[in-house]
C-alpha angles and dihedrals in degrees: 000000000000120000121239113259113258119255132189116273112270092233108105113260096010116124098185110128120232137163092250140333122009133344118253095262091055094041090056090049091054092049093049092049091050092048092051094051117108115243118261090243090054088050091058100269100119137133092293090052091049091052092046091048094051090050094047094048089050088051094044106032098167133065109262094206093051091047089057088056093050094255127124109220127157115249114237101166140048118223122203112222090204107041116250089232091059101036111020090167089069098051094101096038116114094212092057093057137080126193109229139170117241094263096048091045091050090048093052091045092050089053089054095247 
C-alpha cells in the first residue's frame, strides 16, 4: 500500500516533514500543555455553572452581538463580561453574562474580553 506524501508539521514555523499533523516534538508540547491545564470544574465551570448556563440560554436564546448588527443567530455560548478568573463571585450573576453565538464568542475571546 502506498504511503501518504509527507507534509510540513502543522505547528507554525516548523518545517519538519510528517505524514500528517504535528512532528513528535510539537506533539509532545501539545500533550504537556493539555496535561498541565486545570480542569473546567476547578476553573469554576461545575454543575452549578452548567445549570445556570442552560437557564441563561433559555432566557436569552439569541446572540446579543448579532442582534445589534440586525442579524438573528441562536446563542450557543455564555460570555462573562468580567472574567471568572478575575471575579469568581460574578460567575453566576446574570448581569455579568452575555449570550453569544460561537463566532461572536470566539471573536470576543480573541480580543481578550
